[in-house]
Each structure stands twice: as C-alpha cells, then as structure tokens.
C-alpha positions in Angstrom: 0.0 0.0 0.0 1.3 3.5 -0.9 0.6 5.6 2.2 2.2 8.7 0.6 2.3 9.6 -3.1 4.3 12.6 -4.3 3.7 14.6 -7.4 4.8 17.9 -8.9 8.5 17.5 -9.5 10.2 18.6 -12.7 12.8 20.7 -14.4 12.9 24.4 -13.7 15.4 27.2 -14.2 17.1 28.9 -11.3 14.8 31.5 -9.8 11.7 29.5 -10.8 9.0 27.8 -8.7 7.5 24.4 -8.3 4.8 23.0 -6.1 5.0 19.5 -4.7 2.0 17.6 -3.5 1.8 14.6 -1.2 -1.4 12.6 -1.2 -1.8 10.6 2.0 -4.0 7.6 2.9 -4.0 4.7 5.4 -3.2 6.6 8.6 -4.9 9.3 10.7 -3.8 12.4 8.9 -4.7 14.8 11.7 -2.5 13.2 14.3 0.8 13.1 12.4 3.6 15.3 11.4 3.9 15.2 7.6 6.6 16.8 5.5 9.5 16.5 3.1 13.1 15.4 3.0 15.4 15.3 0.1 18.4 13.5 -1.1 20.8 14.6 -3.8 23.3 12.2 -5.5 26.2 11.5 -3.2 24.7 13.5 -0.4 23.0 12.7 2.9 19.3 12.9 3.4 18.2 16.3 4.5 15.0 17.4 6.2 13.3 20.2 4.2 10.0 21.1 5.9 7.3 19.6 8.0 3.9 20.5 9.5 2.4 19.0 12.7 -1.2 18.4 12.0 -2.0 18.2 15.8 -0.8 21.7 16.7 0.0 23.4 13.4 3.6 23.9 14.1 5.9 24.0 11.2 9.7 23.5 10.7 12.0 24.5 7.9 15.6 23.8 7.1 17.7 26.9 7.3 18.6 26.4 3.6 14.9 26.8 2.5 13.6 29.3 5.0 11.9 32.2 3.2 11.7 30.3 -0.1 9.7 27.2 0.7 6.2 27.1 2.3 4.5 24.0 3.6 0.7 23.7 3.9 -1.8 21.0 4.5 -5.4 20.3 3.5 -7.4 18.2 5.9 -10.3 17.6 3.5 -8.0 16.4 0.8 -5.5 14.8 3.2 -2.7 16.3 1.2 0.4 18.3 2.1 1.8 20.9 -0.3 5.3 22.3 -0.6 5.5 25.6 -2.5 9.1 26.2 -3.6 10.1 29.5 -4.9 13.4 31.1 -5.9 14.8 27.7 -6.6 18.5 27.2 -6.7 20.7 24.6 -8.4 21.6 23.2 -4.9 17.9 22.4 -4.4 18.2 19.7 -7.0 17.3 16.3 -5.4 14.7 13.7 -5.1 12.1 15.0 -2.8 10.3 12.5 -0.5 7.1 12.9 1.5 7.2 11.4 5.0 5.0 11.1 8.0 5.6 10.3 11.7 3.7 10.7 15.0 6.6 12.6 16.5 6.7 16.4 16.4 8.4 18.6 13.8 11.2 19.5 16.2 12.9 16.2 15.4 12.2 16.2 11.7 15.8 16.9 10.8 17.0 14.1 13.0 14.4 11.7 11.6 15.6 12.5 8.1 19.3 12.0 9.0 18.6 8.7 10.7 15.7 7.7 8.4 13.3 6.8 11.2 10.1 8.0 9.7 7.0 5.8 10.1 5.9 6.3 6.5 7.6 7.6 3.4 6.9 7.9 -0.3 8.7 6.9 -3.5 9.9 10.4 -4.2 9.7 13.0 -7.0 12.7 14.4 -8.9 13.3 18.2 -8.7 16.0 19.5 -11.1 17.0 23.2 -11.0 19.2 24.3 -13.9 21.5 27.1 -13.4 
C-alpha cells in the first residue's frame, strides 16, 4: 500500500518555482507530522520542511527558509510544498514522509531515516 504519493516535481530554471503535492492515505492524517526530506546524489538525506497536524507547528531547514512554504489540506489529506526562488543546490529527489513525533525532530528523523511512512519520491532539477 502506498501511504504517501508525491507529485509535482520537474525541471525548472534557477529562480523559478515548483509546487510539490503529497497525497496521503491509510493513517490518521490529523495526528501526524507530515513533511518532506530530500536526497541529492552522493549526499546525505536532508530534512526540508514539515507540519504537525495536531498543533499546526511548522519546521523548515535553514537552507529553504523564506523560499519554501508548507501547507496542509485536511479535507483532501494532502500536504503541499510551495518552492520559490529555486537554486541549483535544491536539485534532489524529494520525498514525503509522516511520523507521529513532532516537527522539532524532523531533521534528525531525516538523517537517521526513522520515519514511520515515506513515499517513493519525485525528482526536482534546477538548472543554473
């Protein structure tokens, strides 16, 4: 069963925008933290952004603050990542993930890959 399905990746020029979507199913959407991590070739996994559906708290990696915005839709059970002012260093496979823990540990969960659920990923390529 695919609990998380990503869409919206693609090729964009530096300075451009993309919106990623994560469709969820099979777990209680409103009690989880849901968000994104990414992995570029030869690099470690990196937490990108997350939202805690229980309390609305959000978390962003320093590298994306001010450029990326995460939002969730309870009716559609989806999580969106609006990415603006994209840079070549944003190039990576972006994965949606979910866990019952809070967003404060999202970066650690990405590094240690301890998410409860994760998707198959969507490629984002930023040409410079």
